[in-house]
N, C-alpha and C positions, 0 to 999 in steps of 0.2 A: 680540628673537628667542628662541624657546624653545630650551632646551638639554636634552640627555639626561643625567639624573643617575642613576647606578646605584650607590648606596652599598653597602658591604659590611655590611649590617645583618642580624643574626641574626633570622630569622623564628620566631615561636612558635606552637605549636599543641598541642592535646591530641589524641593519636592513640589510636584503638582498633584492634581487630582488623579488617583489611581483607580482602576477597576479591579476589584479583588483585593486581597491583603487586608490591612487594618481598616481601610475605609469601608469595605464590605462588611467587616465585623461590626462596625457601628450601625450600618443599615440593618443587619440582622438583629442587633441588640435592640433597636428601636422598632423592629418589625412585629413585636408581640408584647402583650401585657403579661405574659407568663414569665414571671421573674425566676421561675424554677429552671428555665432553660439556660444552660451555659453556652455562650457563643465563644468559640475558641478559634484564634487564628491558626490555620493549619498549613504547614509546609511539608510537602510530600516528596520524598526521594531527592532527585537531582544530584545523586551521588556522583554520577559520571561527569557532570559539569564541574562539580567541585574538584574532582581529580584532575580535570583538564586545567583548572585554575592553578592548583598546587604544582602540577608538573611544569606548566609554562612559566610560572613565577620563579620556581627554583632554577630553571634554565636561564631565565633572564638575570637573576641575581648572580649566578655564576659567570655569565658573560660580562656583566658590568665590573665584577671584581677581577677579571682576567687582566694580566699584563698587556699593555698596548691599547686598552680601551681608551678612547679619546672622545670626550663629550662634544668637542668642537669639530669632529669629523662629520662632514655633511655628505659624504659619498658612499659610505658603507651601507649596505642594505639593512633595513629595519625589520626586527623581529620582536618588537616590544608591544604587540597588540594581539588581543584575543577577542574574537567576535562570537557572540551568541545571537542567533537570529531565529525567528519563528513566527508563526501566525499570531495575530492579535488575540490576546486572552490565553496564551499558552503558559504564561507565568514568568516572562522574562524580567519584568520589574521586580516581582517577588524574589526571583533568583538574585538580581542585582543587589537588593537590600540585604538578603541573607549573606551574600558574599562579603558585602561591606561590614556587616556586624561580626561575621566570623573572623575577618581580618583584624577588626578593631580589638576584639578580646576573645580569648579561647572559650569563655563560658557561654558565648552566644553562638557557638558553632553547633549545628544540629548533630545529635548523637550518631546518626547513621553516616555522617561524613567521615568518620574515622580520624586519621592523623591530621594535625595542623600543618601549615606551611613551615618548612624548615629552611630558613635562610639565616645568614650570619649578620643581619643588620635589622634595624627596626622597620616595621611595616606601617605606612601611614595611608589608610584608605580615604579617598576623597570622592564622594558620589555626587554627580551632577545630573539632574533630571532635565533633559532637553525638550520635554513636552511643551507644545505651544501653550497649554493651559498654565504652565509654570512661568510663562513670560521670560524665559531665559534667552539672553542674547550673548553674543561673543564677549562683550565687555564683562558681563557677570561671570562667565566661565573663567576668565583670567583673574578677576577679583577673588573668586572662590578658591582657586589654586593658591593664591597668595595668602588668603585668610587661613587656610589649612596649615600652611607652613609657618604661621605665627606661633604655632605650638613649639617651634624650635627655640623661641625666646631670644632671638637675635636678629639684627637687621640683615637684609640682603642688599647691600649697597648698590650694586650694578643695576639690578632689576628695580629697586625702589626708586632710584633717581629717574630712570626711564619712565616708570609708571607715573611718578609725580609730575614730570614734565608733560606727559600725555594728558593727565587729568586737568592740569591748569589750563592747557590749551583747548581741550574739547569741552570742559565744563567750567568756564571762567566764573568766578564768584560763588561757586558751590563747593564748600569744603568736602573732602572725601569722607571724613568721619560722619558728616550729616547724611550723606547719601547712604552710607553703610547702615546707619541707624534707621533711616526711613525705609530702606529697602529690605530690612530684616536680615541682612547678611552678617551684621556684626553683633549678634546677640551675645556672643562670648568674647570675640576678638575684635569687636568694633573699635575699641580704644587701643588695643595692643598694636595693630598694624599701623595706624597713623603715628603712634609713638615710635615704633621701630623705624618707620620711614623718616621721621624727623631726626632721629638719632643718626641714621645713615647720612642724611644731608649735612648735619652738623659735622660729622667726621670728615666728610669729603671737603666741606668748606675749609676746615682747619688744615687739611692736607694740601689744599691749593692756596692756603694763606689768604682766605677771603674773610674780612670782618663783617659784622652786622648780623641782622636777624636772618635766619635761614629762610623762613617762609617768604620773605620778600624778594629773594634773589635767586630763585630756582633757575631761571634762565641764565643768570650770570654764572652760577655754579656750573651749569652744563657747559657753557662756552669755555670757561676757564679750564674745566677738567678735560675737555676734548683737546685743547691746545697742549695741556700737560701730557696727555697720552701720546699726542703726535710727536712731542719733543722728548719723549722717554724720560721724563723727570723721575728721579728716585722717590719723590714724595708721594707719588701715586703708584708705586710699585705693586701694591696689593691688587689694584684693578687692572694693571697693565697686562696681566696674564690673560685677560679676556680680549682676544684679538679683534673681535668685531664690535666691541663696546663703542668705540668712537664713531663708527659708521652709523650705528643705531641711534646714537644721541644726536647725530647731525641730520638724520632723516626727519621729514615733516611729520609731526605727531598726527596720528589718525588711526582708524581701524586697521589699515594695512600694516602700518608700522607696529601696532600693538600685537599683531599676530606673530611677529618675529621676536617679541620680547621673551617668550618662553625659553629661547636659547639662553638668555641671561639667567633665568631660573635654574636651568640645567647646569649652567656653569657654577652658580652659587652652591648648588647641592653637591657638585663634584668636589668642591674644595672644603667641605665641612670636615672637621676633625673626625678621626675614626670613631671615637666614643660618642659623637653626636650625629653621626650619619643616619639618614633615613632612606627608605625606598618607597617613594610615593606610588600608590596604586590608584589610578584615576578611573572611576567607573562612570562612563557616559551612557545614560539610559535613554530610551525612546529616541534612538538616533534617526528613526525614519522621519522625525519632524524637523530635521535640519534643512530639508530641501525636497524638491520633487524630481530629482535626477535630470532635470533640464537646467534649472537655475541652481548651481552648486556653490554659490558665494560663501555661505556659512560653512559648508562642508570643506571648502578649500582652506578656510581659516583654521578649522579644527584639525585638518590633516597636518597643517604646519606645526601645530602644538605637538602632535604625536611625533613628527619627524625631528623636531628641534629639541625634544626632551628624550633622548635615547636612554637615559638612565632612569626614567620613570616607566611604569608599566600601565597599559591602558586595557580595560575590559569594557568593550562596547556591546550594548544590547539594543536590538532593533528588529524590525520586521523583515528586513532584507539583508542579504550578505553584502559586505563592502566590495565595491568594484575597483578598488585602488590598484589591484594587480593587473587590470586590463589595459593593454596598450592603447585601445581606442579612446581612452579618456585623456590622452596627452593633449595638453592645452587647456583643458578644463580644470585640472588639478596640477599641482607643482611636481609631484613625484608619482609616476604611474608605471605599471608593468611588473611582471614577475621578478625581474632583477631587483627592483626596489623593495618589493614586499613579497619575498618568497613564501612566507607562511600563509598569505592570503590568496595565492594563485591556485586555480583549479587545475589538477593534473590533466595531462593530455589524454584524450580517448574517453569513450562513454563509460568505461569501467571506473575511471577515476572520478568523473563527474557524477556518477550515480551512486557510488558506494563510499569511497574514501572521502572525497571532497577535499577542500583546502585544509591543510594541517591546523591552521589557527582560525578556521571559520566552522562553527559547530551549530548544526540545526538542533534547536531545543524541541525534543520529541514530545509526543502525547503521553499522558499517563497510561500505564497498564491498567487492565480491569481491576487488578488487586489494589493498585494505588488509588484508583477512583473510589472504590468501596471504602478503603481506609479513610480517605479524605472526608467522605460524606458521613461515615460513622462517627468521626471525631469532631466534625464541624458543629453539630448541635447535639448537646447531651443534657440529660437530667440525672443527677446523682450518679454520674459516671456511665450511664447507659445511653446508647444512641437513641435519639428521638425518632430518626427515620428508621423504619423497619427494613429488613433485608430485601423484601420484594420491591419496595419503592427504590431502594438504592440500586437494585439490579436494573430496573428500567432506566433510571437516570444514567447509569454507567454505560449501558448499551447505546443510548441515544447520544451521549456526549462525544463518542469516538475518542475519548481521552482528553478532551479540551477542558482545561481548568475553568475557563470563563463560563462555559456551559454549566459546569457543576455549581458554580457560585450563583448563576442566575436561577438554577433549579432550587437552590436553597431559599432564595427570595420568594420564588413561586410557592414553595412548600409552606412558608410562613404566612403568605398572603391567603392561602386556602384555609389554614388553621384559624385565621381571623374571622372567617365566615361561620365558625362554630362546628365544623366537621373535620374529621381526620382525612388527610389527603390519601387518595388511592393511587395505585401504580398508573392507571390510565390518565390521571390528572397530570402526570409528569412525563408522559410519552408524547412530547411535542418539542418543536424548535422555538427559538426565541428571536424575534425580529431585531433585538438589540445587536445580535451578532452580525446582521447585515450591515448596519451602520458602521460598526467597528471594522468590518472587512473592507467596506468601500471608502472609508474616510480618506485614505491617502492615495487613491487611484485617480488617474486622469479619466475624463469622460469616455475616451476610447477604450481604456482598459476596463472600465465598468461594463461597457457594452460587450466586450469580448468575454469577460467573466460570466455574465449572465448567459451568454450563448453557450459556453462550454459546460455550464452546469447541467446542460441536457445530455452530456456525453460521459460515458464511463472512462474513456481515455481519448487522447488526441495528440496531435503534433501541431507545430506552429502553422503550417499551411491549412490544416483542417480547421483550426481555431479561427483563422482569418476568414475562411469560406463560410463557416457557420455564422460568423458575425456579419457577413455580407460586405466585407471590406476588400478593396482591391490592393491594399498594402498590408504588410506584415509587422510593421513597427510596433503597433500596440500589443499584438500577441507576443512578440519577442520580449517586450518589457514585462508583460504579465507573467510569463512562465518563469521569470526570475523571482517572483514573489513567493514568500514562504508557504502560502496556502496551496501552492502548486507543487506536487510531489513528482519526483523523477524516478522512473523504473526503466533502466536501459534494456531490460529483457522483454518488455511488453511490445506488442505490435506497434502501438503509438506510445511514446515514452511518458507523456504527462497525464496526470489526473489530479482532481481537486481533493483537498482534505475532506474527509467524509462528512463532518458536521457542517462545514462551510457549504458544501454542495447541497446537502439536505435542507439547510436553512434558506438558502437563496431560492430553492425550488418550492418550498412548502410554507415558510413563515410569511406573515403579512409584511410586505415590503412598503415602508413608509418613506423611502428616499425620494428626493425631489425628482429624480430621473427614473422612477420606477416604471416598469413595463405594464402595458395593458395585456389582456388575454390575446388580442390580435398580434401584439408584438411577440409573445411567446410562440404563437402558432407559426408566424413567419420565420422565426429563428429555427423552430423544429423542422419546418419544410426545407429551409436551406441546409440544415445539418443532414437531413435524411438523404437528399440528393447528392450532397457532397460525399457522404459515406458510400453511396452506391457507385459514384464515379471512381472512387478510390479502388473499390473491389473490381469493377469492370475494367478499369484502366491498368491494373497491375499486369506487368509483362508475363509473370508466371504466378498467378494467385495461389497461395498455399492454404492449407487447411486452417491454420491459425488466423490468417487474415479473414477468411470466409466466416469463421465462427464469430470473430470479433465484430465484423460488419453486420452479421445477422442479429446478434444480440442487441446491438444498439439500434439498428434499423427497425426491428420488430417492435421494440418498446416505443420508439418515436411514432411509428405508424399507429400502434394501438392507442397510445395516450392522446394523440392529436387527431385521430380519425383520418389519416392520410391514405391515399390510394396505394395499392401494393407495389406497383411499379417494378423496380429491379428485384424486389424481394421474391418474386415468383421464380426467376432463374436461380437466385441464390438458394432458395429452398430446395430446388431439384438437385443442385450441387451438393447440398448438405446430406440429403438422403442417399445420394448416389454412392457415397463412400462407406456407408454402414458403420460409422464410428460412434455416433450418438453422444457427443458432448452435450452437457446441459446448456440450454439456451435461455432458461428462465428459472426463477426460484421454484422449488417444489410446490405443486398445487396444494392448497389446504385440504386437510382430511375431512372432506365433505362428501355426502352421498352422491352428489351430482356435480358436473363441471360448472364453472362460473358462467354467468349470463353472457351470451355472445350477441353483440350489437352490430359489429362491422366485420368486413372481410379480414381486417388485420387481427381482430379478436380471434376469429376462427383459425387463422393461420398460426398465431401464437399458440393457441390451444392444441392444434394438430402437432406441431413440431415438439411442443413440450410433452405431449402424450407419448410421442415416439421415443424421445430420449428417456422419459421416466419409466417406460415399460421395462427397462433393464433393472428397475428397482421396485416396481410395483407389481401386484398380481395382474395377470392378463385380463381378468374380469374388469379391473379398473380401467385398463386401456380401452377395452371394448365400449365401456360406458362413456368415456370421454369422446372417443371418435364417433360414436353414434350421435352424440349431441351435436358435433360439428356437421356431420352429414345431414342431419335433419334440420339444421339451421338454414340451409340453402344459401349461405353467405359466400361460399367460395366459388370462384369460377370453375368451369367443368374440369379442367386438367388437374387443378389442385383438389377438387372433390374426389377425383380418382385416387389421389394419394391417400386420403382419409379412408376411402372404401377398401383399398388394397390392404393397407396395414391393419385395418379392423379385421379383414378376412384372415390375415396371417395370425392375429391374436386368437380369433375364433378357432382356427385349426389347432393352435397350441392348447386350447382348452378342450379339444376333442369335439367341437361342434362342426363336424365335417360338412353337414348339409348347408348351414349358414355360410361357412367359409366358401363352399363351392359356388353358391349363388353370387357372393361378392366377387370372387375371382372371375367368374364368367362375365359379370357386368363390366368389369374393367377390361378384360380381354376383348370384348366386343366393341368397346369404345374406340379402340385403335390408338389410344394415347401413348404417352411415354412409358407407362407401366404395363402396357399390353403384353410384351414378352415376359415380364416378370409374372403377370397373372397367369399366362399359359403354363409357365413353370409351376406355379402354385397348383394348377389343375393336374399337372403331371404328378406332383407330390401327393395330392389327394387320391389319385388313382393308385399310386404305390401303397398308400396307407391301407387301402382296401384289398391289397394283394393283386391288383390288376396290372401286373408287370409288363405284359406286351403293350398295353396302351401307354404306359409311362415311357417305355423304350421308344415307341414310335413317335411320341410327342417330343422327346428329347432331340430327335433329329431335325426338328423344325425350329428350335429355339434360338440357336446362335449364341453369341456372347451375351447379348442383352438379356437372354433368358437363362444364362448360366448353364448352357447345355452340358458341359463336361461334368459339373457337379451333379446334375440330374442323372447322368449315366453312372457315376460312381454310386449314387444312392440306390440305383437299380441293381448293379452288379454285386454289391457286397452282401445283400440279403440272399443272393443265389449261392453264397459261399465262394464266389470267384474273387478272392482277395487280390490276386495279381492284377486282374483287369480293372478292378475298382480302384486300387491304389494308383494305377497309371492314369485313370480318369481324373482322380482328385489332384494328382500332380499337375496335369494339364490345366485344370481349373485354377490352381494356385498360381501357376506361371502366367496364365492369361490375365488374372486379376492384377498381378504385379505389373504387367505390361501396361495395363490401363490405369495403374495407380490407385486401385480401390483396396484400401488396407483391410477393411472389414471382411470383404469376400475372400481375400488372400488368407486371413487367419481362419475363417470358417472352413475353407477347403483343406487347409493343413490339419486342422483338428480332426476332420473326418478321415483324412489319409492316415493319421496316427491311429484312429480307432480301427480302421481296416487292417493295418499292419500289426496292431496289437494282437489280433487273433492269429496271425500267421507267424510272426517272429518277434518275441519279446525284446530281444537285443536291438533289433533295428527300430522297433517302436519306441524304445527309450530315447533315441536321438530325435526321432520325429516328434515326440511329445515335447522335448526341450525346445525344438524350433517353434512348435505351436504356441507354447507359453511366451516365447520371445515375441512372436507376432501379435500376441494379445496385449502386450504392454501398451498402456495408454488408450486402449479401446474398451468400450463399455458394451460387451456382448455376452449377456447372461447365459443364453442358450448354448452358445459356443463354448463357454467355460465349462458348462455342465458336460458337454460332449467330451471335452478334454479329460475331465475327471473320470468319466465312465471309461474312456480309453485306458486310463491308468489302472482301473479295476480289471479290465480284460488282460492287460499286459501282465498283471500279477496273478492271474488265475492259476490255480494249481499249486500255489505256495501256501504252506500252513501258517507262515509268520506274517502275512500281509494284512491281517485284520480285515478281510474282505467284507464280512457281515457288518461290522461296525461302520465302515466307510459307506457301505450301501445304504444303511439307515440314514446317515447324514445326507446323502444325495437324494433319497426319497423326500426328506423333509424340505430340502432346498427346492426341489421340483414343485412340491405342493405350495410352498410359499410364493414361488414365481408364477404359478398357474401354467406351467409348461407340462402338459399331460404327456407329451411324447417321451419325455425323459424317464418317466417311471417304468414303462415296459422295457426301455433300453437298459435300465439298471437291473431288472429281473433277467433280461437276456444275458447280461454279463455274469450274474450270479449262476444262471443255468450252465453257462460254459464252465465256470469254476467247479460246480458240483459234479458236472459230467466228467471233468478231468480227474477228480478225486473219487469218482464212482460212489458219491455220497447219495444213495437212493432216497433216504428219508427227506433230506433237504431238497432233492430234486422234485419230490412229490409236492412239497410246499410251494416251491417256485412255480411249478406248472399250474398249480391251483390258482395262484395269483394271475398268471398269464391267461388262463382260460376265462377267468372272471372278467379281466380287462377286455378280452377279445369279444365278449358278448355285446359290447357297445359298438362293435363294428370295425374300429381301426386297430391295426397291429395284431389282428387275430392270429396271423400266421407265425408270430413269434413263438407261440406254444409249439407249433409244428417244428420250428427250427430246433428248439430244445430237445424234442423227441428225436430229431435227426442226429443231434450231437451225442445223445446218450444211447443211441441204438434201440430206442423203444418204438413200437408201432404206434401209429396214430389211432385215436379212439374210433371205434367202429360206428358209434352213434352220432358222430359229428360230420357235417357236410364239408366238402373241400373249402379250404380257407384262402387259397391262393392259386393263381395261374402261373406256375413256374415256367421260366423261359424254355428250359429243355426238359421239363417234366420233374416230378418229385424224386425219382430214383437218382439221377445224377446230382441233384441238389443235396439229397441225403448223403450221398457218398462224399461230397466235398466237405460238408460240415463235420461228418464223422472223422474224416482224415485230419482235420484241424485238431480235434480232441486227441486223436491217437498220437499225433506229432507232439503235442504238449506233454502227454504222459511220458513219452519216450525221453523228452528233454529233462524231465524231473524224476525219471525212474519210477513212475506211478504204476497203478494197476493196469493190466492189459484188457 
């Protein structure tokens, strides 16, 4: 049974200057004279990463203990490495330190991490900071490993002899113990290691029967030992088990030979007695500083350490994932490809690359909003109470996008403001920090920096678009950049890559003090390149779909607006957008102001136009009219796009019941002869129908064609005549024609009206038609059409006592009022009139008719009251003028509506 062993072992590491963690605690401590503020180091969550460590380490310990494990086997694939990578400032170094402390002793493990590592041997953590500021080189890495193993209290003769020979050759006249003392590596074991090495040399000298002082004859000891190993002498039997020792001792001492000596360490560890065995866990932090992915000299040496010590476990933290499993690196590194490093390989296919990722390469994610708030609340306290108020914490959290470095910089900013004598307000912390730019750019090549700044203008991108935006004729820099941890991958997006939110925001808005910072002209040129590249991608798509169109429009509109660009391809894209009547949001909701924002350019006006059209599904139509009026009066749009604003303003005015204004706008667009002229003529036909002029509406429908949605106009005319069969057929034709043209919004609208028509005639058939209407509405933002579908459901259920018709009608009235869709309210009353007529509920019929007469006095839908009288068999009021020109007269129309009521009564066994 496995036991948990947590020895009190001193962990060793080389530490450089860190951003965050304890160093930032000191900055915060010295950032204020207020000694009442407690500055606490905060470590938030990372439980998933700890679980990854414990799982991998347990699997590794089991593999090392398995029968047949051979530390000298150089061909078996390696699975002894775990990689945590992420954007700079995400907390990788803090995680590395916490893992080191938790492995060193149970009491240092954060409470939220749960269970410790359960292995049947002692764990020895060895943390090495590879940051350039730490001055770490490969020689120090090897010395640190040996220093940590001094805790074993015994020589490691094979390795110690090789290391001593290397040292005397590379550092002649410089004792190792002096170097350790001067370099700060031997604060605790500086004497133990030289003593252990000397003991090992003495034992070897005695074994090969060499007299004299050990220190003076290292070279002689080496030569004699090699001959003894070659001759298989029994006196060196203890070292003869290391099959490659002689070859390593004969190799020319130097950095390359030193990189193979870890094999000797692994061999020494493998032959430790069971009671003294240890499992080294080597934590290599700031791995991005070992090279620039072109010059991989140090990386090659470190990879040898990992490969040649299969019984040790390595936890590597850095900004980028390890590329060791890529075949393309063959020749740059000694062991490459997925066969060598199966745990580091990216699974085939976009799903693996985007979601699961390599089994042993884990992206260190952002803090959740809750974690950010907890971090800030605990970071600065006074008497146990957070110094930062919840409103300040909320602003910092939102601005940080979960990046711990941003949180820490915000803490410093908070203290700096307090030093001025005032309490920081939320607006003081609603900003980005230029330090993040330097941190992000520090390990990028100049070309990668150029690409990064270019794509910060984009919501998402692919490699080709990134290269075009940067003005590059080659893609190598973009290919390198998308592998960086601040670039996120979404396989389901139109273009799969996007920048980490806070990195993008900072690059675009914070003061850039880098040596290669861009001027305003540089940004404008990049925006122009990006704008036209996006347009080319949309225009050049063999079969451009809706998702691609909306993605291109969103990015193109913002670029044109922010940089004052000509509309160009946006004009055709805007027409494609409105043509489908889907209305996805293209911009954030406009602020709740009484007037639209100031419009200065055509791009401003087009952004406001399309935003108003999309938002009208969520705003009162009065707001839509106000916004579009500002666009029209600005005079910024070219004539054809001005028609768009005028037409949709006229539609909103019609919804509000302003028929005269709507008619003026529709006539203006119809007379212009532009793209929306057929739609405007349809609008005029609708307006004629609203006033009861059905012959004019019918005549106009014959001139509209598909562009004017002629079939739907016919359906609108026929159903109010009570001719549901002819109306349903017209709506079916409208739906099918819309499907042929690929116009999803029109298809759903026609189907909802078909369901309403059939709801009067046959509830059973209407049920299926309504189901289809709701299916076609999925993913569409059509508020008026959804109201039509809900009204159709009322009509379908008319005559049933259990349908809660009155309550549902109240809800629909409220929705219509909220949306500013005046036409929906009389339609609701018409549905109620049908219900009460079926039930012969005369008191409620009187109430319903009173509402309809009142609404009809404003001019539109006055004939709905006539229809309710037709349904209920009542005569029309004698003192009212005719309200409609029925196509075949009021008598046949009355008969058809009365027949629908009679049929519904018969269906439910109601009054005759």
